[in-house]
Every structure is written in C-alpha cells, then in structure tokens.
C-alpha positions in Angstrom: 0.0 0.0 0.0 1.3 3.5 -0.9 1.8 6.1 1.7 -0.1 9.3 1.3 2.2 11.1 3.7 5.6 10.3 5.2 7.3 12.2 8.0 11.1 11.7 8.0 13.3 12.7 10.9 11.2 15.8 11.7 12.0 18.1 14.6 10.5 21.4 15.5 12.7 23.5 17.9 11.7 26.8 19.4 14.3 29.2 20.9 17.3 27.4 19.5 20.5 28.7 21.0 18.7 30.3 24.0 18.1 29.1 27.5 14.4 28.7 26.5 15.0 26.1 23.8 12.1 23.7 23.5 11.6 20.7 21.2 7.9 20.6 20.2 8.8 17.6 18.1 11.9 15.6 18.4 13.2 13.6 15.4 9.9 11.8 14.6 9.4 9.5 11.6 6.2 7.8 10.6 4.0 7.1 7.6 0.3 7.6 6.9 -1.0 4.9 4.5 -3.2 6.0 1.6 -6.9 5.4 2.1 -6.7 4.7 5.9 -7.8 6.6 9.0 -5.0 7.2 11.4 -6.0 8.3 14.9 -3.4 10.6 16.6 -3.7 10.7 20.3 -1.6 12.1 23.1 -1.8 14.3 26.2 -1.9 18.1 25.9 1.5 19.3 24.9 2.5 16.0 23.3 3.1 17.6 19.8 -0.1 16.5 18.0 -1.2 20.0 16.8 2.4 20.9 15.9 2.5 17.8 13.7 -0.8 18.7 12.1 0.4 22.2 11.1 3.4 20.7 9.4 1.5 18.3 7.1 0.1 20.9 4.7 2.9 23.4 5.0 1.3 25.7 7.4 4.5 25.5 9.4 8.0 24.3 8.4 10.1 21.8 10.3 13.4 22.8 11.8 14.8 19.5 10.6 13.6 16.7 8.4 11.0 16.6 5.7 7.4 15.9 4.9 6.7 13.8 1.8 3.3 13.9 0.0 3.1 10.8 -2.2 6.9 10.6 -2.2 7.7 14.2 -2.9 8.8 16.9 -0.4 6.0 19.4 0.2 8.7 22.1 0.4 10.4 21.2 -2.9 8.6 24.1 -4.6 7.7 26.6 -1.9 5.9 28.9 -4.5 3.5 26.0 -5.2 2.4 25.6 -1.6 -1.1 26.6 -2.5 -1.4 23.4 -4.5 -0.2 21.3 -1.5 -2.8 23.0 0.7 -5.6 22.1 -1.8 -4.4 18.4 -1.7 -3.9 18.3 2.1 -6.9 19.8 3.9 -6.5 21.0 7.5 -9.4 21.5 9.9 -8.2 23.4 12.9 -9.2 22.6 16.5 -11.8 25.3 16.5 -12.9 25.3 12.8 -15.9 27.6 13.5 -13.4 30.5 13.7 -12.6 29.8 10.0 -16.0 31.0 8.9 -16.3 34.5 7.4 -18.7 34.7 4.5 -22.3 36.0 4.3 -23.9 32.6 4.0 -22.9 29.1 4.8 -23.3 28.2 1.2 -20.9 31.0 0.0 -18.4 30.1 2.7 -18.3 26.4 1.5 -18.0 27.7 -2.1 -14.9 29.8 -1.3 -12.3 27.1 -1.7 -13.8 25.5 -4.9 -14.0 29.0 -6.5 -10.3 29.5 -5.8 -9.6 26.3 -7.6 -11.2 27.9 -10.7 -14.1 25.5 -11.0 -17.3 26.3 -12.9 -20.6 27.1 -11.2 -22.1 23.7 -11.9 -19.2 21.9 -10.3 -19.1 24.3 -7.4 -22.8 23.7 -6.6 -22.3 20.0 -6.9 -19.4 20.1 -4.4 -21.4 22.3 -2.0 -24.3 19.9 -1.9 -22.1 16.8 -1.4 -20.0 18.4 1.3 -23.1 19.6 3.1 -24.5 16.0 2.9 -21.4 14.5 4.4 -21.6 17.1 7.2 -25.3 16.8 7.8 -26.2 20.4 6.8 -29.7 21.1 5.5 -30.7 23.5 2.6 -32.1 25.9 5.2 -28.8 26.0 7.1 -26.9 26.6 3.8 -28.8 29.8 3.3 -28.1 31.2 6.9 -25.3 33.4 8.0 -22.6 31.3 9.6 -23.0 33.5 12.7 -26.6 32.4 13.1 -25.6 28.8 13.6 -25.1 26.9 16.8 -21.6 25.8 17.8 -22.1 22.3 16.4 -23.5 23.6 13.1 -20.6 26.0 12.7 -18.3 23.0 13.1 -20.1 21.2 10.4 -20.0 24.2 8.1 -16.3 24.7 8.5 -15.5 21.0 7.8 -17.8 21.1 4.7 -15.7 24.0 3.4 -12.6 21.9 3.5 -14.3 18.8 2.1 -15.6 20.8 -0.9 -11.9 21.3 -1.9 -11.8 17.4 -2.3 -8.4 17.0 -0.5 -6.7 13.7 -1.0 -5.5 13.9 2.6 -7.6 15.4 5.4 -6.0 16.4 8.8 -8.6 17.1 11.5 -7.7 18.5 14.9 -10.4 17.4 17.4 -13.3 17.6 14.8 -15.9 16.4 17.2 -14.8 18.1 20.4 -17.6 19.7 22.4 -20.4 18.0 20.4 -23.0 15.8 22.0 -22.8 12.0 21.3 -25.2 12.2 18.4 -23.3 15.1 16.8 -20.0 13.3 17.3 -21.3 10.2 15.6 -22.8 12.2 12.7 -19.6 14.2 12.0 -17.2 11.1 12.3 -19.6 8.9 10.2 -19.8 11.6 7.5 -16.0 11.9 7.4 -15.7 8.1 7.1 -18.2 8.2 4.1 -16.1 10.9 2.5 -13.0 8.7 2.8 -14.9 5.8 1.2 -16.3 7.9 -1.6 -13.0 9.5 -2.7 -10.4 7.1 -1.4 -9.0 9.9 0.9 -6.6 9.5 3.7 -7.7 10.8 7.1 -5.7 11.8 10.1 -7.9 12.5 13.1 -6.4 14.1 16.2 -8.6 13.3 19.2 -8.5 13.0 23.0 -11.4 10.6 22.8 -10.1 7.0 22.8 -13.7 5.8 22.2 -13.8 7.7 18.9 -10.4 6.5 17.8 -11.1 2.9 18.7 -14.3 3.0 16.7 -13.2 4.8 13.5 -9.4 4.5 13.1 -7.5 1.8 11.2 -4.2 2.8 12.8 -3.2 4.7 16.0 -0.2 7.0 16.5 0.4 7.8 20.2 2.5 10.8 21.0 4.2 11.8 24.2 6.5 14.8 24.9 7.2 15.5 21.2 8.0 11.9 20.3 6.2 8.9 19.0 5.4 6.7 22.0 3.5 3.9 20.2 2.2 3.3 16.7 0.4 0.4 15.0 -3.0 -1.1 14.2 -5.9 -0.5 16.5 -5.9 -4.0 17.9 -2.1 -4.0 18.3 -2.2 -0.8 20.3 -5.0 -2.0 22.6 -3.3 -5.3 23.2 -0.9 -3.0 25.2 -3.7 -1.0 26.7 -2.1 -0.6 30.2 1.0 0.9 28.5 -1.3 3.8 27.3 -1.6 4.9 31.0 2.2 5.8 30.7 1.3 8.4 28.0 -1.3 10.0 30.5 -4.1 8.8 28.3 -7.6 7.8 29.4 -8.7 4.5 28.0 -12.2 3.7 26.7 -14.5 2.7 29.6 -15.0 -0.8 28.1 -11.2 -1.3 28.0 -10.8 -0.2 31.7 -13.5 -2.7 32.6 -11.6 -5.6 30.9 -8.4 -4.6 32.6 -10.2 -5.0 36.0 -11.8 -8.3 34.8 -8.4 -9.7 34.0 -7.1 -8.7 37.4 -9.9 -10.8 38.9 -9.1 -13.7 36.4 -12.6 -13.4 34.9 -11.4 -12.6 31.3 -8.0 -12.8 29.8 -8.2 -10.1 27.1 -7.5 -6.5 27.7 -7.5 -5.5 24.0 -11.3 -4.9 24.1 -12.2 -1.5 22.8 -15.7 -1.9 21.3 -19.0 -2.9 22.9 -19.5 -5.7 20.2 -16.1 -7.2 21.0 -16.8 -6.9 24.7 -20.1 -8.8 24.3 -18.3 -11.7 22.6 -15.6 -11.9 25.3 -18.1 -11.9 28.1 -20.2 -14.6 26.4 -17.0 -16.7 26.0 -16.1 -16.2 29.7 -19.6 -17.2 30.8 -19.6 -20.4 28.7 -16.5 -21.8 30.4 
C-alpha cells in the first residue's frame, strides 16, 4: 500500500541557542498509508497539533522533511497553494474559520479559488453539506446564526468541498453531544470511502479513535510513544496509561476483569467485541 504522507526525521525546535530552547517535536518518523484513517492521540503538549500544522505546509520543520506521495512538500515553496488544496487541514476550532455572508458561499470559497465552474461548485457544496449533515435551510443562513455544532459542520464542509486527497482534522468532534460526534465522524468516514481519501484524526477521545481508526499514533512529549494497528495498540492497553491517556471505559472494565481472572483479554475496545468476550467467559 502506498503512503499518502511520510514524516522523515522531523523536529520542531523553538528558541534554538537560547536558555528557553524547547523541542515541540523531536526527530519523529512515521507514515500515513493511503486510504486509511489514522488516529493521533496524546496528552496536551505532546506535539499533536504541531505535527498537524506541518503536514500541509502551514509550518515548516526545523529539521527533516514531509513527503506527500513521495515528494517533499517544500520542494517548490511557491506552489504551496497546490499542496494545501491536496492536504486539507481542519483546525481545533474550525468555526473560527467561517467568514462569508452565508454558509453556502463560505463552502464555495475554496472551490471558487480552484477555478471550478458554477455547476461543479454547486455539486461540491451539496455533497460536502450532505457529508456534514447540513440542511438546505442551514446553507442559506449566515454562519454566525448557527449553533456551535452547526458551525463546526459548516467549517468541515468548506474543507471537504476542496476534495483534498488527505484530510487532517484536529479534534473535529470536540464539544459536540454524542449524536453530533457520531454524525460528524460517520460523515468523514463516508467521504473517505467515496473518494479514497486518507484521514488523520487528532482526538483526545479514545472511544472515537477505537471506533473509527485503522491505525493509531500515540505521541508523548514531542516523540512517538507507540504506533500500529488499533488491535495491536489496545493489546498493550495498560501501557497507554504511561502516556497519560484515558482508555475507553470498556477497556478499563476488561483490565479489571483480567485482574480478577474473569477474562484474559484487555485489547477490548468496542461494545460488540466486549459482548463476545463476556459470552466466551460465561460459557467456560
């Protein structure tokens, strides 16, 4: 499988040569396979958001390089606009990215800048709105009339309308109620399937990552602490406590059940899997 993005020996150093020197990222290397969802998790200050800002050239690493489908994104700095249309970045508070008179015109802004015709722009607006659960009525409103959750949807739709090959999302579902979280993350998954896109989702919610990700990247103090498939990471569930991470409630339950010799597995991270393991234990 090809890699959509590759991070090679990347460091980000602030205050180099001063007593205040700080490494936000310290010589990290990893890959993000094409067409997969990678969940990026870590405690506050672990370097997640710094990494996100590097992936579409919003910031430049102090050392190392970022490759997009095998080519350095900084090979042609004057063409960075093209990179940013291919790697979409949704900030932690995307609602602050809204600025136009209506939600519809806000979503249209990116496609217009790509030089697309009106028919294609309208098609993209409609599809992006569908992925994000925005109604026709909401499209006609001012972004500033929307609720916090609707603003979040509108901002994400604006990025999806650009049809990025890679989508980097920093806490896309933070602050939403469970139904809203489910709708946003499900819509993003559908976008991935429809266009074969690669998704990187930064989240503090282990439940969300366990449910939607194919791979997990765990960060701690500017370095990669663990990385691998979801099952592989949760097989080492107790190690995640060392990265100051809160495990899914269902995984915590199975760690306690193992201590009491009721179940042997601790790599349980979904309710469906938990049901099978409990039925197995009861049948012994």
